[in-house]
TIVOSE-42313 format. One record per residue (C-alpha): residue number from 1; residue in three letters; x, y, z. Coordinates in steps of 0.2 Angstrom, whole numbers. Example, Ala and Ser with C-alpha at 12.3 -4.5 7.8 and 13.67 -1.06 7.14 Angstrom:
! residues 2
num / residu / X / Y / Z
1 / ALA / 62 / -22 / 39
2 / SER / 68 / -5 / 36
END
This chain:
! residues 274
num / residu / X / Y / Z
1 / UNK / 511 / 442 / 365
2 / UNK / 502 / 454 / 354
3 / UNK / 483 / 452 / 358
4 / UNK / 469 / 457 / 346
5 / UNK / 461 / 474 / 350
6 / UNK / 442 / 475 / 350
7 / UNK / 436 / 481 / 334
8 / UNK / 418 / 486 / 340
9 / UNK / 417 / 505 / 338
10 / UNK / 416 / 515 / 354
11 / UNK / 400 / 524 / 358
12 / UNK / 398 / 538 / 370
13 / UNK / 389 / 536 / 386
14 / UNK / 371 / 542 / 388
15 / UNK / 360 / 546 / 403
16 / UNK / 367 / 547 / 420
17 / UNK / 385 / 543 / 414
18 / UNK / 385 / 556 / 400
19 / UNK / 382 / 570 / 413
20 / UNK / 398 / 566 / 422
21 / UNK / 408 / 581 / 414
22 / UNK / 425 / 577 / 422
23 / UNK / 425 / 560 / 414
24 / UNK / 424 / 554 / 396
25 / UNK / 415 / 537 / 396
26 / UNK / 413 / 526 / 380
27 / UNK / 408 / 509 / 376
28 / UNK / 414 / 495 / 364
29 / UNK / 404 / 479 / 366
30 / UNK / 406 / 473 / 384
31 / UNK / 421 / 485 / 388
32 / UNK / 419 / 503 / 395
33 / UNK / 433 / 515 / 394
34 / UNK / 433 / 529 / 407
35 / UNK / 445 / 543 / 405
36 / UNK / 449 / 556 / 418
37 / UNK / 447 / 573 / 410
38 / UNK / 457 / 586 / 420
39 / UNK / 473 / 586 / 409
40 / UNK / 477 / 604 / 414
41 / UNK / 478 / 599 / 432
42 / UNK / 487 / 582 / 427
43 / UNK / 470 / 574 / 431
44 / UNK / 472 / 578 / 450
45 / UNK / 457 / 571 / 460
46 / UNK / 446 / 585 / 467
47 / UNK / 430 / 581 / 476
48 / UNK / 419 / 583 / 461
49 / UNK / 430 / 570 / 451
50 / UNK / 430 / 558 / 465
51 / UNK / 411 / 559 / 467
52 / UNK / 409 / 557 / 448
53 / UNK / 420 / 541 / 448
54 / UNK / 410 / 534 / 462
55 / UNK / 394 / 538 / 452
56 / UNK / 401 / 530 / 437
57 / UNK / 406 / 514 / 446
58 / UNK / 388 / 512 / 453
59 / UNK / 379 / 514 / 437
60 / UNK / 388 / 504 / 424
61 / UNK / 375 / 496 / 411
62 / UNK / 371 / 478 / 413
63 / UNK / 380 / 474 / 397
64 / UNK / 397 / 481 / 403
65 / UNK / 409 / 466 / 408
66 / UNK / 425 / 475 / 411
67 / UNK / 431 / 493 / 413
68 / UNK / 447 / 502 / 407
69 / UNK / 452 / 518 / 416
70 / UNK / 465 / 530 / 409
71 / UNK / 470 / 548 / 410
72 / UNK / 468 / 562 / 397
73 / UNK / 484 / 570 / 392
74 / UNK / 501 / 566 / 398
75 / UNK / 497 / 559 / 415
76 / UNK / 486 / 546 / 423
77 / UNK / 483 / 556 / 439
78 / UNK / 494 / 567 / 450
79 / UNK / 484 / 564 / 466
80 / UNK / 474 / 575 / 477
81 / UNK / 470 / 592 / 471
82 / UNK / 478 / 601 / 486
83 / UNK / 469 / 618 / 482
84 / UNK / 454 / 610 / 491
85 / UNK / 464 / 604 / 506
86 / UNK / 470 / 619 / 515
87 / UNK / 455 / 625 / 525
88 / UNK / 448 / 608 / 531
89 / UNK / 445 / 604 / 549
90 / UNK / 449 / 588 / 557
91 / UNK / 431 / 582 / 556
92 / UNK / 430 / 587 / 538
93 / UNK / 446 / 578 / 534
94 / UNK / 439 / 562 / 541
95 / UNK / 423 / 564 / 531
96 / UNK / 433 / 568 / 515
97 / UNK / 444 / 552 / 518
98 / UNK / 429 / 541 / 520
99 / UNK / 421 / 549 / 504
100 / UNK / 437 / 543 / 495
101 / UNK / 436 / 526 / 503
102 / UNK / 418 / 524 / 497
103 / UNK / 423 / 528 / 479
104 / UNK / 438 / 517 / 479
105 / UNK / 428 / 503 / 486
106 / UNK / 416 / 505 / 472
107 / UNK / 431 / 502 / 460
108 / UNK / 439 / 487 / 469
109 / UNK / 423 / 479 / 475
110 / UNK / 411 / 483 / 461
111 / UNK / 402 / 472 / 448
112 / UNK / 416 / 471 / 435
113 / UNK / 435 / 470 / 434
114 / UNK / 444 / 486 / 431
115 / UNK / 461 / 489 / 422
116 / UNK / 471 / 505 / 423
117 / UNK / 482 / 512 / 410
118 / UNK / 497 / 521 / 419
119 / UNK / 507 / 534 / 410
120 / UNK / 516 / 550 / 417
121 / UNK / 512 / 554 / 435
122 / UNK / 504 / 540 / 446
123 / UNK / 506 / 550 / 462
124 / UNK / 498 / 550 / 479
125 / UNK / 479 / 549 / 476
126 / UNK / 483 / 543 / 458
127 / UNK / 492 / 528 / 465
128 / UNK / 478 / 525 / 477
129 / UNK / 466 / 524 / 462
130 / UNK / 477 / 513 / 452
131 / UNK / 479 / 501 / 467
132 / UNK / 460 / 499 / 468
133 / UNK / 460 / 493 / 450
134 / UNK / 462 / 474 / 447
135 / UNK / 475 / 475 / 433
136 / UNK / 488 / 489 / 429
137 / UNK / 497 / 492 / 413
138 / UNK / 511 / 504 / 414
139 / UNK / 519 / 514 / 399
140 / UNK / 537 / 519 / 398
141 / UNK / 533 / 537 / 405
142 / UNK / 524 / 530 / 421
143 / UNK / 532 / 536 / 438
144 / UNK / 525 / 533 / 455
145 / UNK / 527 / 543 / 471
146 / UNK / 518 / 545 / 488
147 / UNK / 523 / 563 / 493
148 / UNK / 511 / 565 / 507
149 / UNK / 525 / 563 / 520
150 / UNK / 535 / 578 / 512
151 / UNK / 519 / 588 / 514
152 / UNK / 514 / 585 / 532
153 / UNK / 500 / 573 / 526
154 / UNK / 495 / 555 / 526
155 / UNK / 487 / 544 / 513
156 / UNK / 468 / 545 / 515
157 / UNK / 461 / 537 / 500
158 / UNK / 464 / 519 / 505
159 / UNK / 483 / 519 / 501
160 / UNK / 488 / 512 / 518
161 / UNK / 478 / 497 / 515
162 / UNK / 480 / 493 / 496
163 / UNK / 498 / 499 / 492
164 / UNK / 507 / 488 / 505
165 / UNK / 498 / 473 / 498
166 / UNK / 506 / 477 / 481
167 / UNK / 524 / 482 / 487
168 / UNK / 525 / 479 / 505
169 / UNK / 525 / 490 / 520
170 / UNK / 544 / 493 / 520
171 / UNK / 544 / 500 / 502
172 / UNK / 529 / 511 / 505
173 / UNK / 538 / 518 / 521
174 / UNK / 553 / 522 / 511
175 / UNK / 542 / 531 / 498
176 / UNK / 532 / 541 / 511
177 / UNK / 547 / 546 / 522
178 / UNK / 560 / 551 / 509
179 / UNK / 549 / 555 / 494
180 / UNK / 557 / 542 / 483
181 / UNK / 550 / 541 / 466
182 / UNK / 549 / 524 / 456
183 / UNK / 550 / 524 / 437
184 / UNK / 541 / 512 / 426
185 / UNK / 553 / 498 / 427
186 / UNK / 556 / 500 / 446
187 / UNK / 537 / 500 / 448
188 / UNK / 535 / 484 / 438
189 / UNK / 549 / 476 / 448
190 / UNK / 541 / 482 / 465
191 / UNK / 523 / 475 / 460
192 / UNK / 514 / 491 / 455
193 / UNK / 510 / 485 / 438
194 / UNK / 506 / 469 / 430
195 / UNK / 511 / 473 / 412
196 / UNK / 525 / 485 / 405
197 / UNK / 523 / 492 / 387
198 / UNK / 530 / 506 / 377
199 / UNK / 525 / 523 / 375
200 / UNK / 507 / 525 / 369
201 / UNK / 504 / 506 / 369
202 / UNK / 495 / 505 / 386
203 / UNK / 477 / 508 / 380
204 / UNK / 478 / 495 / 366
205 / UNK / 485 / 482 / 378
206 / UNK / 472 / 486 / 391
207 / UNK / 458 / 485 / 379
208 / UNK / 464 / 468 / 372
209 / UNK / 465 / 462 / 390
210 / UNK / 448 / 469 / 395
211 / UNK / 440 / 460 / 380
212 / UNK / 448 / 444 / 386
213 / UNK / 442 / 447 / 404
214 / UNK / 425 / 452 / 398
215 / UNK / 424 / 435 / 390
216 / UNK / 425 / 425 / 406
217 / UNK / 410 / 419 / 416
218 / UNK / 404 / 435 / 426
219 / UNK / 402 / 424 / 442
220 / UNK / 420 / 418 / 440
221 / UNK / 426 / 436 / 438
222 / UNK / 416 / 442 / 453
223 / UNK / 423 / 428 / 464
224 / UNK / 441 / 433 / 459
225 / UNK / 437 / 451 / 463
226 / UNK / 427 / 448 / 479
227 / UNK / 434 / 433 / 487
228 / UNK / 453 / 433 / 484
229 / UNK / 457 / 450 / 494
230 / UNK / 445 / 444 / 508
231 / UNK / 453 / 427 / 509
232 / UNK / 470 / 435 / 511
233 / UNK / 464 / 443 / 527
234 / UNK / 458 / 427 / 534
235 / UNK / 468 / 413 / 544
236 / UNK / 473 / 399 / 533
237 / UNK / 459 / 387 / 539
238 / UNK / 446 / 401 / 537
239 / UNK / 453 / 405 / 520
240 / UNK / 452 / 387 / 514
241 / UNK / 434 / 386 / 520
242 / UNK / 429 / 401 / 511
243 / UNK / 438 / 395 / 496
244 / UNK / 427 / 379 / 496
245 / UNK / 411 / 389 / 497
246 / UNK / 417 / 400 / 483
247 / UNK / 422 / 386 / 472
248 / UNK / 406 / 377 / 475
249 / UNK / 396 / 392 / 470
250 / UNK / 406 / 396 / 455
251 / UNK / 405 / 378 / 448
252 / UNK / 386 / 377 / 452
253 / UNK / 383 / 391 / 440
254 / UNK / 374 / 386 / 424
255 / UNK / 387 / 396 / 413
256 / UNK / 401 / 387 / 421
257 / UNK / 393 / 370 / 418
258 / UNK / 390 / 374 / 400
259 / UNK / 408 / 380 / 398
260 / UNK / 415 / 364 / 406
261 / UNK / 404 / 354 / 394
262 / UNK / 410 / 363 / 379
263 / UNK / 428 / 361 / 384
264 / UNK / 426 / 342 / 387
265 / UNK / 417 / 340 / 370
266 / UNK / 431 / 350 / 361
267 / UNK / 444 / 339 / 370
268 / UNK / 435 / 323 / 365
269 / UNK / 434 / 329 / 347
270 / UNK / 453 / 332 / 347
271 / UNK / 456 / 315 / 355
272 / UNK / 445 / 306 / 342
273 / UNK / 454 / 313 / 327
274 / UNK / 465 / 302 / 317
END
């Protein structure tokens, strides 16, 4: 299905967001487009870039209702910048991992849904970032890997929690122990992406989807982002109780009530037509 692409022209970020020099942030109506801007390093995530990502996701303007994340150049993100890793102590390693956790939590549990455009390398920390996003659109060139096991490392940016929820523990174990790389089609079959598109078509699809998502009730989107992953961690009985609470909160919202009224009026109008 070819969805319309938002026609609102993009405007560059201002204020705090404009100062994030390793990111390019632009806005089109309710959609923000955030681009990782380290193409010479295949958009590898150094401490500065992770900090800037965290800052961006804490400071979206109120008008933003959905965010698209992509990578400048030929790759989405080739993972952790290893040049910053070699001399860290064990304590520094724990603190560094927790810094990543805070940034990725801001992506997954922030105010608005996040869509990732995946092309080229989606490796290590890049896959951890992608797995923190809510929807993933993969182009032909996308490939996925978790090379930490081959380098004497372990995932530290939330991958051990998020990636198995997408592909299962067994498949992640294979990727980490053997260095197995999945191509775009294998990643789609495994559950790493929601949509598969041709080369160069990922951003257009993501913007179209983001426009659709942004048109939803903000509270409904918030419930999907916040409640679903937490319900998955609960027992069935507890999950059903939380579901009831979330359903009542959502349907009690004035926006939801008006949308239901509009839908019923539209349906009544169709039924009444000869």
